[in-house]
N, C-alpha and C positions, 0 to 999 in steps of 0.2 A: 504494500500500500504506500503510495507516494507521501502520505501525510506523516509517516513516521520516519523522520530524519535522525532523531536523537538516539543515543545508546540506551537500550533497555536495561535497567538495573533489576527491576522486578517485573515479571510478565506472567499473566495468567490468560490463557487462550482457551475459549470454548469453541470448538469447530464442528458444526453439525451440517454436513452436506445432505441436502434433500433433493432427490431427482425424480422427475416424472418423465417417463420415456414412452413414446408412441411411434411405432414403426410398422410399415406395410411392406410385405414381401410377397413376391410371386416369381414365377419362372421368367417373366419378362421385365419385372420392375423390382428395384431394390432402393426404396426411398422411405423417408420418415423424418420425424423431428424430435429432438431431445431437448428438454427444458431442465435446467438445474438452478437451484437456489442455495446459496451458501451464506448463512449469517455468521458474523465474526464479532466476538467480544473480548476485550483485553484491557490491561492496565499497565502503565509504566510511570515511573517517578517523574519523568519529564512531561508527558502528554496527559496524564491523568487517565480516566476511563476512556476507552476507545471502542466505538461500535461501528458496524458497517454491514453491507450486504452486497453480494455478488450475484447478479442474474445473468444466465447464459442460455442462448438458444442456438442450437446447431441443427442445420437442415441438411439432410442427406438425399442425394439423387444418384441414379445409375449413370454417373458421368466419369467414372474412373479416377476420381480424386478422393482426398481424405474426407471432404464434405463439399456441399454446394455453397453454403454460407455459414459463417460463425459470428455471432453477435454477443458481446459481453458488456454489461453495464455494472460499474463498480462505484459505490457511494460509501464514504466513511467520514467520521468526524470524531472529535475528542471534546472532553469537558473543558479544555483550555483553549478552545477556539480554532483548532486546526480542522479544516474541511477540505475534502477533495472529491471530485466526481470525474468519471471517464466513460466514454462510449467508444467501443472498439468493434468495427464492422469489417469483415473480410468476405469477399466473394471470389469464386474461381473464374467467373466469366463476366467481363465488363461489356454490357450491352450486347450480349450474345457472342462476343469474341473469346479467344483463348488467352485473354489477358487477365491475370490474377491481380486483384486490387484490394487495397486496405485503406480504410479511413479511420482516423483516431481524433477524438475531440476530448480535451482535458481542461479541467479548471482546478485551481488550488488556492486556498487561503491559508497562509501559514504565519501566524504572529510569533512563532518560535523558531523561525529559520536561523541558521548560524553562519557566521563568517569568522574564521580563525586566522585570516591573513593568507598571504600567498608565498609559496616557496618552502623549501625544506628546512630553512633556518628559522622559521616562525616559532616564537616561544609560546608556551601554554602554561596557564596557572589554574589549578583547581579552584582557588579562591575567586579569581576573576570570572570563572565560569559560573560559580554560585551567585556572584554579584551581577550577572547578566551582561558582562562586557562583550561577549561573543554573539549576542543575539541581535536580530533585526526582524522587521516585518516584511514579508514578501508575498505578493499575489501574482498568480501566473495563469495564463490561458494559452492553449495550443490547438492548432488544427493542422493535421498532416494527411497527405495522400501519397500512396505509392502504387505504382503499376509494375507488374512483374510478368515477363514473357519468357517462355521456354526457348532457349537457343538451340540446344540439341540434347539428346539423352546420352548419359555416360555409361549407364548399365541398365539392367532390368529394373532396378529400383532407384535409379539415380538420374538427376537432370542438372544441367547447367543453365541457370536463368539470368537474364539481364533485368536490372531494376532501375527505375527512374523515380525520384522522390521530390515532393514539394512539401515544404514545412513553414508555417507561419506562427509566430508566438509573440505575446506581449507580456512583459514583466514589469510590475510596479513595486518599488521598494520604499520603505519608510524606516528611519532609524529609531532606536529606542533610548536615545540619550547622547549627549555630546561626548561622553567619555567612552563610548563603545569602540571596539576595534574597527567596525565598519565605517564610522564617521572619521576616526583619526587617520585611517589609511585611504579612504575614498577610492576604491578600486575602479577599474573600467566598468561601466555599467552602474555607477553609484546612483544615478537618477532613473534607472530602469530604461525601458525602450523596446523597440521592435527588433526581432531577429527573424528574418525570412530567408530560407535556404532553398537551393535547388541541388540535387545530388544524383549520382549514378553509382551503380555497384554491380557485383556479380555474386550469385549464390550457387554453390555446388552442394547438392544434398543427396546423400546415398543412404539415409536412414531407412530402416524397415518400417517405421511408423512415426508420424509427427506427434501423436499424443503420448505414446509410451515406447520410445525407441529402445531396442535391446542390442542393436548393432548398427554399424555405419558411422557416417560423419556428416556434419553440416559446416561448411566453410563459407564465410562471407567477407568480402572486402569492398571498400567504397570510399567516396569522398563527397563532401558537401561544401558549397560555397555560398557566402552571404555578402551582400554589398549594396551599393546604390542601385544597381541594375535589378535587384529584387525588392527594392523599397525598404531595405534594412537600415537601421540606425548604426550598425556596426559592420565592418568589412573584415572578413576572415575566412579561412578555409580549414576544415578539419578532415583528417584521414582516419579510417578505422578498419580494424579487422576483428572478426569474431569466429573462433575456431572451436568446434565441439566434436568430441570423439566418444563413441559408446562401444564398450567392449564387454561381451558376455563373460562372466566369471565362473559361477557354477550355480546350479538350480535356477532360481529366478533373480539372481543378483547380477546387476550390471554396473560396471565401473564407468562413470561418466566424468569426463575431463573437459574443462573449458578454459580457454585463454583469450582474453580481450585486450586489444591494443587500441590506443587513440592518441593522436597528435594534432595539435591546433597551431595555426600560424596566422598572425595578424592582430587586429584590434578586437580581442576576444573579451566579451563581458564576463565577469567573475562566475556567473551561474552556468556558463557554457564551457568552462575549463574542465579538462579531464580530472577526475577525482577518484582516488582509490576508495572503494567501498560505496560507490554511488548505487542508484537503482539497478 
């Protein structure tokens, strides 16, 4: 959940998935719809009580893909004013074509966002953390769209896809005092602003399943650019790689490994910088 940025010292989670499944099968048709509801309740010393719900609808058709469409709505909030909501919709066929597309809409209100400074030499003090020196208020909105087209098949269960991405977001920031680290350092993006990106990439996927892979790999590389040509308030480029490998061990145990790399160049606002331990 995007709302939980802070480190959990005490966490209690009650996780009750409830699924209603309806599917129609015949010799000529293999289709149906799966509805899932997952409520979540937790507690942390930073966020207080946290509650939320995830609603998911997956539609299946006899089209040779993992699904025809996949829609997820995620809403959560905390007793200390953190709220987030997202809508994630993916379809295998855009307007009847073989273009796989995904649209994501996100909103976040976070009065407990943190800024610890930039660079490896940044100092940290537990007392300053308790006194709120590292906190700021940050609100965020995002709309992204990606289109993915198969370039060619690499194996029976593998494809190489090309991806084009469009992403627009707006971030509003507000300090929580003149003595905060955020106000004293005033990083790039101190006043918030628009970040609009266009990007391209490649995805090589040989997994045996998208939902529960037990073998194969998923490798993705790409680059995104933002600037005046996209209507962005900041001009920068980021490069990324996401490498996932799944190896069967024994019984139903699978060893899953993931390596994620990101590098940014240019006038990068602080909330877009690569961070270890991000979402």
